ChimeraX commands (.cxc) that place a marker at each C-alpha (Angstrom):
marker #1 position 113.99,95.31,71.13 radius 0.5
marker #1 position 111.43,97.82,72.48 radius 0.5
marker #1 position 113.55,98.77,75.58 radius 0.5
marker #1 position 116.82,99.15,73.59 radius 0.5
marker #1 position 115.32,101.08,70.61 radius 0.5
marker #1 position 112.12,102.86,71.55 radius 0.5
marker #1 position 113.00,103.70,75.10 radius 0.5
marker #1 position 116.85,104.00,75.18 radius 0.5
marker #1 position 117.48,105.26,71.67 radius 0.5
marker #1 position 119.98,102.50,70.52 radius 0.5
marker #1 position 120.18,100.68,67.22 radius 0.5
marker #1 position 119.39,97.00,67.51 radius 0.5
marker #1 position 118.86,94.05,65.19 radius 0.5
marker #1 position 117.33,90.54,65.61 radius 0.5
marker #1 position 119.95,87.79,64.91 radius 0.5
marker #1 position 119.00,84.65,63.08 radius 0.5
marker #1 position 120.02,81.49,65.02 radius 0.5
marker #1 position 122.24,80.36,62.21 radius 0.5
marker #1 position 124.23,83.54,62.09 radius 0.5
marker #1 position 128.01,82.95,62.10 radius 0.5
marker #1 position 129.33,86.50,62.28 radius 0.5
marker #1 position 128.59,89.06,65.05 radius 0.5
marker #1 position 131.57,91.26,64.49 radius 0.5
marker #1 position 129.45,94.30,63.38 radius 0.5
marker #1 position 127.83,94.60,66.92 radius 0.5
marker #1 position 128.92,96.34,70.10 radius 0.5
marker #1 position 126.87,93.95,72.36 radius 0.5
marker #1 position 124.83,90.77,72.13 radius 0.5
marker #1 position 121.67,90.29,74.31 radius 0.5
marker #1 position 120.53,86.71,74.74 radius 0.5
marker #1 position 116.85,87.34,75.96 radius 0.5
marker #1 position 114.51,85.43,78.19 radius 0.5
marker #1 position 111.76,83.10,77.03 radius 0.5
marker #1 position 111.57,79.25,76.58 radius 0.5
marker #1 position 113.95,78.39,73.81 radius 0.5
marker #1 position 113.30,75.04,72.42 radius 0.5
marker #1 position 110.49,74.69,74.87 radius 0.5
marker #1 position 113.11,74.25,77.59 radius 0.5
marker #1 position 113.06,70.50,76.69 radius 0.5
marker #1 position 115.54,68.46,78.60 radius 0.5
marker #1 position 116.27,71.53,80.82 radius 0.5
marker #1 position 116.28,75.21,80.40 radius 0.5
marker #1 position 119.03,76.21,77.90 radius 0.5
marker #1 position 120.26,72.68,77.31 radius 0.5
marker #1 position 119.18,72.59,73.58 radius 0.5
marker #1 position 119.63,76.27,72.84 radius 0.5
marker #1 position 123.44,76.10,73.68 radius 0.5
marker #1 position 123.80,73.96,70.62 radius 0.5
marker #1 position 122.30,76.59,68.20 radius 0.5
marker #1 position 124.82,77.52,65.46 radius 0.5
marker #1 position 124.81,81.22,66.51 radius 0.5
marker #1 position 126.22,80.23,70.01 radius 0.5
marker #1 position 129.53,79.52,68.34 radius 0.5
marker #1 position 129.50,83.04,67.01 radius 0.5
marker #1 position 128.54,84.34,70.48 radius 0.5
marker #1 position 131.52,82.55,72.14 radius 0.5
marker #1 position 133.89,83.98,69.52 radius 0.5
marker #1 position 132.35,87.47,69.98 radius 0.5
marker #1 position 132.91,87.26,73.79 radius 0.5
marker #1 position 136.37,85.79,73.40 radius 0.5
marker #1 position 137.24,88.92,71.35 radius 0.5
marker #1 position 135.99,91.07,74.20 radius 0.5
marker #1 position 132.54,91.82,73.00 radius 0.5
marker #1 position 129.77,92.56,75.56 radius 0.5
marker #1 position 127.26,89.72,76.11 radius 0.5
marker #1 position 124.33,89.89,78.54 radius 0.5
marker #1 position 122.11,86.75,79.04 radius 0.5
marker #1 position 118.70,87.56,80.62 radius 0.5
marker #1 position 116.68,84.69,82.34 radius 0.5
marker #1 position 116.70,81.88,79.68 radius 0.5
marker #1 position 119.72,83.74,78.32 radius 0.5
marker #1 position 121.49,83.26,81.70 radius 0.5
marker #1 position 120.68,79.58,81.59 radius 0.5
marker #1 position 121.95,79.16,78.08 radius 0.5
marker #1 position 125.30,80.96,78.99 radius 0.5
marker #1 position 125.73,78.49,81.91 radius 0.5
marker #1 position 124.82,75.48,79.74 radius 0.5
marker #1 position 127.33,76.67,77.07 radius 0.5
marker #1 position 130.12,76.96,79.69 radius 0.5
marker #1 position 130.47,80.79,79.26 radius 0.5
marker #1 position 129.47,81.32,82.87 radius 0.5
marker #1 position 130.03,79.01,85.83 radius 0.5
marker #1 position 127.17,77.24,87.66 radius 0.5
marker #1 position 123.77,76.15,86.76 radius 0.5
marker #1 position 120.18,77.32,87.11 radius 0.5
marker #1 position 117.92,74.66,88.61 radius 0.5
marker #1 position 114.22,74.47,89.70 radius 0.5
marker #1 position 113.04,76.98,92.10 radius 0.5
marker #1 position 113.27,75.58,95.53 radius 0.5
marker #1 position 109.61,75.87,96.15 radius 0.5
marker #1 position 108.93,74.29,92.66 radius 0.5
marker #1 position 106.66,77.06,91.74 radius 0.5
marker #1 position 106.95,79.51,88.77 radius 0.5
marker #1 position 107.33,83.05,90.07 radius 0.5
marker #1 position 106.47,86.14,88.30 radius 0.5
marker #1 position 106.83,89.18,90.61 radius 0.5
marker #1 position 108.95,92.28,91.38 radius 0.5
marker #1 position 112.10,91.88,93.47 radius 0.5
marker #1 position 114.72,94.14,94.92 radius 0.5
marker #1 position 118.20,93.67,93.74 radius 0.5
marker #1 position 121.21,94.95,95.56 radius 0.5
marker #1 position 124.13,95.92,93.39 radius 0.5
marker #1 position 127.16,94.48,95.05 radius 0.5
marker #1 position 129.70,95.26,92.40 radius 0.5
marker #1 position 129.24,98.69,90.70 radius 0.5
marker #1 position 132.59,98.52,88.94 radius 0.5
marker #1 position 131.49,96.21,86.01 radius 0.5
marker #1 position 130.86,97.26,82.39 radius 0.5
marker #1 position 127.16,96.54,83.14 radius 0.5
marker #1 position 126.86,98.44,86.52 radius 0.5
marker #1 position 129.21,101.24,86.65 radius 0.5
marker #1 position 126.55,103.93,86.46 radius 0.5
marker #1 position 125.22,102.67,89.80 radius 0.5
marker #1 position 126.83,102.69,93.21 radius 0.5
marker #1 position 127.73,99.72,95.37 radius 0.5
marker #1 position 124.78,98.85,97.65 radius 0.5
marker #1 position 122.20,100.58,95.50 radius 0.5
marker #1 position 118.78,98.86,95.30 radius 0.5
marker #1 position 116.98,98.54,91.99 radius 0.5
marker #1 position 113.54,97.10,91.54 radius 0.5
marker #1 position 113.11,94.57,88.63 radius 0.5
marker #1 position 110.62,91.81,87.85 radius 0.5
marker #1 position 111.41,88.12,87.68 radius 0.5
marker #1 position 109.60,85.53,85.59 radius 0.5
marker #1 position 111.00,82.05,85.97 radius 0.5
marker #1 position 110.62,78.54,87.22 radius 0.5
marker #1 position 114.34,77.62,87.03 radius 0.5
marker #1 position 116.17,80.47,88.55 radius 0.5
marker #1 position 117.82,78.73,91.43 radius 0.5
marker #1 position 121.56,79.44,90.86 radius 0.5
marker #1 position 123.79,76.75,92.24 radius 0.5
marker #1 position 127.54,75.92,91.91 radius 0.5
marker #1 position 130.08,73.88,93.76 radius 0.5
marker #1 position 131.80,75.40,96.87 radius 0.5
marker #1 position 135.05,76.21,95.09 radius 0.5
marker #1 position 133.21,78.19,92.37 radius 0.5
marker #1 position 131.03,80.06,94.86 radius 0.5
marker #1 position 134.14,80.99,96.83 radius 0.5
marker #1 position 135.80,82.26,93.61 radius 0.5
marker #1 position 132.77,84.20,92.60 radius 0.5
marker #1 position 132.68,85.93,96.10 radius 0.5
marker #1 position 136.37,86.48,96.44 radius 0.5
marker #1 position 136.77,87.91,92.87 radius 0.5
marker #1 position 133.77,90.27,93.15 radius 0.5
marker #1 position 132.04,88.52,90.36 radius 0.5
marker #1 position 128.59,88.63,91.98 radius 0.5
marker #1 position 126.88,91.73,90.56 radius 0.5
marker #1 position 123.37,91.52,91.85 radius 0.5
marker #1 position 121.70,89.86,94.93 radius 0.5
marker #1 position 118.15,89.50,95.94 radius 0.5
marker #1 position 117.55,91.69,98.88 radius 0.5
marker #1 position 114.92,93.17,101.06 radius 0.5
marker #1 position 113.55,96.72,100.57 radius 0.5
marker #1 position 116.16,97.82,103.31 radius 0.5
marker #1 position 118.96,96.26,101.25 radius 0.5
marker #1 position 119.48,93.23,103.55 radius 0.5
marker #1 position 120.38,89.98,101.86 radius 0.5
marker #1 position 118.07,87.63,103.72 radius 0.5
marker #1 position 116.41,84.25,103.03 radius 0.5
marker #1 position 113.02,85.95,103.03 radius 0.5
marker #1 position 114.01,88.04,99.99 radius 0.5
marker #1 position 115.25,85.04,97.99 radius 0.5
marker #1 position 112.44,84.14,95.42 radius 0.5
marker #1 position 113.95,80.93,94.18 radius 0.5
marker #1 position 116.70,79.48,96.64 radius 0.5
marker #1 position 119.79,80.73,94.77 radius 0.5
marker #1 position 122.80,80.17,96.85 radius 0.5
marker #1 position 123.95,83.43,98.67 radius 0.5
marker #1 position 120.83,85.12,97.13 radius 0.5
marker #1 position 122.84,85.43,93.80 radius 0.5
marker #1 position 120.74,87.09,91.04 radius 0.5
marker #1 position 123.50,87.97,88.50 radius 0.5
marker #1 position 127.20,87.29,87.84 radius 0.5
marker #1 position 129.91,88.31,85.48 radius 0.5
marker #1 position 132.77,86.19,83.98 radius 0.5
marker #1 position 136.40,86.80,85.09 radius 0.5
marker #1 position 137.15,89.23,82.21 radius 0.5
marker #1 position 133.97,91.14,83.01 radius 0.5
marker #1 position 132.39,91.17,79.52 radius 0.5
marker #1 position 129.65,88.44,80.04 radius 0.5
marker #1 position 126.76,89.06,82.49 radius 0.5
marker #1 position 124.08,86.60,83.28 radius 0.5
marker #1 position 121.09,87.57,85.33 radius 0.5
marker #1 position 117.75,86.01,86.11 radius 0.5
marker #1 position 115.62,89.17,86.64 radius 0.5
marker #1 position 114.33,90.97,83.48 radius 0.5
marker #1 position 115.86,94.52,83.06 radius 0.5
marker #1 position 114.16,95.07,79.80 radius 0.5
marker #1 position 110.88,95.07,81.64 radius 0.5
marker #1 position 111.98,97.77,84.00 radius 0.5
marker #1 position 113.01,100.52,81.69 radius 0.5
marker #1 position 109.82,102.64,81.64 radius 0.5
marker #1 position 107.61,103.98,84.44 radius 0.5
marker #1 position 104.44,102.87,82.46 radius 0.5
marker #1 position 105.24,99.29,83.18 radius 0.5
marker #1 position 106.17,99.80,86.83 radius 0.5
marker #1 position 109.65,101.46,86.93 radius 0.5
marker #1 position 112.86,102.33,85.01 radius 0.5
marker #1 position 115.48,101.20,87.47 radius 0.5
marker #1 position 117.04,98.80,85.13 radius 0.5
marker #1 position 117.72,101.28,82.45 radius 0.5
marker #1 position 121.08,101.90,84.05 radius 0.5
marker #1 position 122.29,98.41,83.28 radius 0.5
marker #1 position 121.82,99.01,79.48 radius 0.5
marker #1 position 123.21,102.54,79.71 radius 0.5
marker #1 position 126.22,101.22,81.42 radius 0.5
marker #1 position 126.84,98.81,78.54 radius 0.5
marker #1 position 127.19,101.46,75.82 radius 0.5
marker #1 position 129.18,104.17,77.69 radius 0.5
marker #1 position 132.77,104.64,76.51 radius 0.5
marker #1 position 133.99,102.97,79.63 radius 0.5
marker #1 position 132.11,99.75,78.75 radius 0.5
marker #1 position 132.65,99.65,75.05 radius 0.5
marker #1 position 136.41,100.67,75.23 radius 0.5
marker #1 position 137.33,98.58,78.36 radius 0.5
marker link #1:1,2 radius 0.2
marker link #1:2,3 radius 0.2
marker link #1:3,4 radius 0.2
marker link #1:4,5 radius 0.2
marker link #1:5,6 radius 0.2
marker link #1:6,7 radius 0.2
marker link #1:7,8 radius 0.2
marker link #1:8,9 radius 0.2
marker link #1:9,10 radius 0.2
marker link #1:10,11 radius 0.2
marker link #1:11,12 radius 0.2
marker link #1:12,13 radius 0.2
marker link #1:13,14 radius 0.2
marker link #1:14,15 radius 0.2
marker link #1:15,16 radius 0.2
marker link #1:16,17 radius 0.2
marker link #1:17,18 radius 0.2
marker link #1:18,19 radius 0.2
marker link #1:19,20 radius 0.2
marker link #1:20,21 radius 0.2
marker link #1:21,22 radius 0.2
marker link #1:22,23 radius 0.2
marker link #1:23,24 radius 0.2
marker link #1:24,25 radius 0.2
marker link #1:25,26 radius 0.2
marker link #1:26,27 radius 0.2
marker link #1:27,28 radius 0.2
marker link #1:28,29 radius 0.2
marker link #1:29,30 radius 0.2
marker link #1:30,31 radius 0.2
marker link #1:31,32 radius 0.2
marker link #1:32,33 radius 0.2
marker link #1:33,34 radius 0.2
marker link #1:34,35 radius 0.2
marker link #1:35,36 radius 0.2
marker link #1:36,37 radius 0.2
marker link #1:37,38 radius 0.2
marker link #1:38,39 radius 0.2
marker link #1:39,40 radius 0.2
marker link #1:40,41 radius 0.2
marker link #1:41,42 radius 0.2
marker link #1:42,43 radius 0.2
marker link #1:43,44 radius 0.2
marker link #1:44,45 radius 0.2
marker link #1:45,46 radius 0.2
marker link #1:46,47 radius 0.2
marker link #1:47,48 radius 0.2
marker link #1:48,49 radius 0.2
marker link #1:49,50 radius 0.2
marker link #1:50,51 radius 0.2
marker link #1:51,52 radius 0.2
marker link #1:52,53 radius 0.2
marker link #1:53,54 radius 0.2
marker link #1:54,55 radius 0.2
marker link #1:55,56 radius 0.2
marker link #1:56,57 radius 0.2
marker link #1:57,58 radius 0.2
marker link #1:58,59 radius 0.2
marker link #1:59,60 radius 0.2
marker link #1:60,61 radius 0.2
marker link #1:61,62 radius 0.2
marker link #1:62,63 radius 0.2
marker link #1:63,64 radius 0.2
marker link #1:64,65 radius 0.2
marker link #1:65,66 radius 0.2
marker link #1:66,67 radius 0.2
marker link #1:67,68 radius 0.2
marker link #1:68,69 radius 0.2
marker link #1:69,70 radius 0.2
marker link #1:70,71 radius 0.2
marker link #1:71,72 radius 0.2
marker link #1:72,73 radius 0.2
marker link #1:73,74 radius 0.2
marker link #1:74,75 radius 0.2
marker link #1:75,76 radius 0.2
marker link #1:76,77 radius 0.2
marker link #1:77,78 radius 0.2
marker link #1:78,79 radius 0.2
marker link #1:79,80 radius 0.2
marker link #1:80,81 radius 0.2
marker link #1:81,82 radius 0.2
marker link #1:82,83 radius 0.2
marker link #1:83,84 radius 0.2
marker link #1:84,85 radius 0.2
marker link #1:85,86 radius 0.2
marker link #1:86,87 radius 0.2
marker link #1:87,88 radius 0.2
marker link #1:88,89 radius 0.2
marker link #1:89,90 radius 0.2
marker link #1:90,91 radius 0.2
marker link #1:91,92 radius 0.2
marker link #1:92,93 radius 0.2
marker link #1:93,94 radius 0.2
marker link #1:94,95 radius 0.2
marker link #1:95,96 radius 0.2
marker link #1:96,97 radius 0.2
marker link #1:97,98 radius 0.2
marker link #1:98,99 radius 0.2
marker link #1:99,100 radius 0.2
marker link #1:100,101 radius 0.2
marker link #1:101,102 radius 0.2
marker link #1:102,103 radius 0.2
marker link #1:103,104 radius 0.2
marker link #1:104,105 radius 0.2
marker link #1:105,106 radius 0.2
marker link #1:106,107 radius 0.2
marker link #1:107,108 radius 0.2
marker link #1:108,109 radius 0.2
marker link #1:109,110 radius 0.2
marker link #1:110,111 radius 0.2
marker link #1:111,112 radius 0.2
marker link #1:112,113 radius 0.2
marker link #1:113,114 radius 0.2
marker link #1:114,115 radius 0.2
marker link #1:115,116 radius 0.2
marker link #1:116,117 radius 0.2
marker link #1:117,118 radius 0.2
marker link #1:118,119 radius 0.2
marker link #1:119,120 radius 0.2
marker link #1:120,121 radius 0.2
marker link #1:121,122 radius 0.2
marker link #1:122,123 radius 0.2
marker link #1:123,124 radius 0.2
marker link #1:124,125 radius 0.2
marker link #1:125,126 radius 0.2
marker link #1:126,127 radius 0.2
marker link #1:127,128 radius 0.2
marker link #1:128,129 radius 0.2
marker link #1:129,130 radius 0.2
marker link #1:130,131 radius 0.2
marker link #1:131,132 radius 0.2
marker link #1:132,133 radius 0.2
marker link #1:133,134 radius 0.2
marker link #1:134,135 radius 0.2
marker link #1:135,136 radius 0.2
marker link #1:136,137 radius 0.2
marker link #1:137,138 radius 0.2
marker link #1:138,139 radius 0.2
marker link #1:139,140 radius 0.2
marker link #1:140,141 radius 0.2
marker link #1:141,142 radius 0.2
marker link #1:142,143 radius 0.2
marker link #1:143,144 radius 0.2
marker link #1:144,145 radius 0.2
marker link #1:145,146 radius 0.2
marker link #1:146,147 radius 0.2
marker link #1:147,148 radius 0.2
marker link #1:148,149 radius 0.2
marker link #1:149,150 radius 0.2
marker link #1:150,151 radius 0.2
marker link #1:151,152 radius 0.2
marker link #1:152,153 radius 0.2
marker link #1:153,154 radius 0.2
marker link #1:154,155 radius 0.2
marker link #1:155,156 radius 0.2
marker link #1:156,157 radius 0.2
marker link #1:157,158 radius 0.2
marker link #1:158,159 radius 0.2
marker link #1:159,160 radius 0.2
marker link #1:160,161 radius 0.2
marker link #1:161,162 radius 0.2
marker link #1:162,163 radius 0.2
marker link #1:163,164 radius 0.2
marker link #1:164,165 radius 0.2
marker link #1:165,166 radius 0.2
marker link #1:166,167 radius 0.2
marker link #1:167,168 radius 0.2
marker link #1:168,169 radius 0.2
marker link #1:169,170 radius 0.2
marker link #1:170,171 radius 0.2
marker link #1:171,172 radius 0.2
marker link #1:172,173 radius 0.2
marker link #1:173,174 radius 0.2
marker link #1:174,175 radius 0.2
marker link #1:175,176 radius 0.2
marker link #1:176,177 radius 0.2
marker link #1:177,178 radius 0.2
marker link #1:178,179 radius 0.2
marker link #1:179,180 radius 0.2
marker link #1:180,181 radius 0.2
marker link #1:181,182 radius 0.2
marker link #1:182,183 radius 0.2
marker link #1:183,184 radius 0.2
marker link #1:184,185 radius 0.2
marker link #1:185,186 radius 0.2
marker link #1:186,187 radius 0.2
marker link #1:187,188 radius 0.2
marker link #1:188,189 radius 0.2
marker link #1:189,190 radius 0.2
marker link #1:190,191 radius 0.2
marker link #1:191,192 radius 0.2
marker link #1:192,193 radius 0.2
marker link #1:193,194 radius 0.2
marker link #1:194,195 radius 0.2
marker link #1:195,196 radius 0.2
marker link #1:196,197 radius 0.2
marker link #1:197,198 radius 0.2
marker link #1:198,199 radius 0.2
marker link #1:199,200 radius 0.2
marker link #1:200,201 radius 0.2
marker link #1:201,202 radius 0.2
marker link #1:202,203 radius 0.2
marker link #1:203,204 radius 0.2
marker link #1:204,205 radius 0.2
marker link #1:205,206 radius 0.2
marker link #1:206,207 radius 0.2
marker link #1:207,208 radius 0.2
marker link #1:208,209 radius 0.2
marker link #1:209,210 radius 0.2
marker link #1:210,211 radius 0.2
marker link #1:211,212 radius 0.2
marker link #1:212,213 radius 0.2
marker link #1:213,214 radius 0.2
marker link #1:214,215 radius 0.2
view
């Protein structure tokens, strides 16, 4: 809320978990955190919240949806994005800054960037290891649905830059229609220099430009 309103000048509202109508919004942000204590597994219970039916309808009508960290896990559990987020391969919780390479700068969430651009954003998760079957990964790669990858400071996608074991260093993906983004890093924590950098502001700004809202 702070990033969207105080820093970026947008109007935003909290949405109650039993809300059934999201038609008055331009975009929905499913934030990080530990919804329902991450019992069973991350996002497994939250995907049954009544509001998720409204989120699914909102997305089906073309509305923009971004799931951040736990939000990404919830979107995968709800079947709105493919794949699953599993325990980090080293079985440790990681809270640190990472470099993301923007592989697809043509999405409604990244079009203010350029392909290959590096942005610095923090992560904070224990279950950020993105995995999917071979056919799904091949489809994501061929269709350009991978938006962000963990990379070195030189922009190289290497194992050493991967903080959780995600296949192909995947850090964020979009759905086929391009209006749903899931990402493990926290862009809302990288929107002001006071907290370490504002690289991620371009993600939110991309969302409310005419190109994104009218696509």
